[in-house]
N, C-alpha and C positions, 0 to 999 in steps of 0.2 A: 361229625361236623363239631367243633370248638367255637366257642365264643370270642368274639372280639376283645382286645385289649381293651380298657377304658383310659383315654389318654387325658390326662393332668395339665391342664393348662400354668405353664409356667409364671411366677408371680414375682420373676428377678427385675430388678430395675435393668431398662435399657437406655442408650444414649442416641440422641438425634442431634445433629449438625445439618443446618441449612446447607443446600447444594453450592450455593452462592460464596460459602463460607470455608467449605471444605480444605481449600487451599491455603489459610493461616495456621499457623503453629501456634497448638495450644498451650505450648509453655512459653510462649513470647514474654519479653519482660513487661511491656504495656497493654492492658486489657484492649484498648482500642486494635492492637496487632493480633489478638486473639478471636478464635470463633465462638459465636454463640453456640452453648452446649446445653441442651435440654434433656432431662433424665425423667422416664417416668416407668409405669407400669401397665401391662396388659390389660384392658377392662375385662370384668368378671362376666359371666351371663347375667346376674342381675343389673350389675351397670349398664350394660348394651342395652336391656330393656328398658330402664331408665332412659337411656340417652333417646331410644327410640320413641317412647313416650313423649318426649319435649317437643318432638317435630311434628308438624302437622301436615296439612296439605298444601297445595300451591294456593298463592293468595289469590285474591281476584284478577289480578293482573298476568298470573301464570309466569311470573318471572323467577319468583324465590319462594321455598318454601317455608312457611309460617313456622317460627319457633325453631328455625336452624341457628340463628345465632344463641339462643340459650342452652340448646345443644351442645354447640361446640365450646362452649364456656361451661358447661357440664364436664367434657371431656377435659378441658383446662383444668380445673379445680378437681377433679377426680384421681385423672391418671397420672400428671405431670408432679412430680415430686419435688423438682428443684430445676434450677435454672442458674449457668454459671456465664460470666463474664457480660453482664450487662452495663451499657454504660449509656446514661440518659442525659438529656438538657431539657431544663426547666423552661418552658416556652415565656414566660414572665421576666425572670431575672437572668435567663441565660447561663446559671449555673449549670455545671457538669457534673455528676454523680457518679461513680463508678463503683458498682458491687461485683466481689468476686463469685458471690453466692447468693441467690434470693429463695425462700422456703416458705412455706405457709401462705400467712396474710399478704406480705409483702409480696410473694410470687403471684398470688391472686388478683392484686391491684394493679399487677403490671398488664392483666388483660385489658383493662378500661383506659390504661393510661401508657398505650405502648405506640404512640403516634411515630410513624416510621418503622416500626419493627413489624407490622401486622403480617406479612408475607412470611416471615421467620415464626410466627407464631402459630398462623394457619396451618404452617407445613409440619410443624411439631405434631400441632392437633391430630391432621391429617395422616401422619406416620403412626402415631398411637393407635388411631383409630382402625385404621388398616392393619397393622400387627395383630389386632384382637378379633378380627373377623374369622371364620371358620372356613376353612377351604372346602372345595365342593365336595370332596369324599367324607369329612366331616359333617358337612349339612345333609347329606345322603342319610348317614347312620344315626343322627341325632333326633328324626321324625318319630 
């Protein structure tokens, strides 16, 4: 009998485009005609544990897991490396701001100021979280 090969989780950057934007052209002239493109990396083992620690139990109304917002924000800040083709409108001034790419602090601030983009951002977080999960065979062998 021989040992099983240890699997190294890839840390390469992956790309996510929301389903409702898949038909848009990434090279379109105007940013509004391009899809939102989110780049990120899989969670490491330690990062998965950090995320799970932020999650609590169901709240007293059993409608939502306490801390789930903190956990989602943690995945956004930890896994998502950059986001492209961001078009935002200031609620007060109605000024439209276009950004070809947001990284770092600007990218993280988008989480709290993303009125109208929540579905796309949550979709990106779910995608990277899902990509980071171990499959059934990996779970069995990692115990």
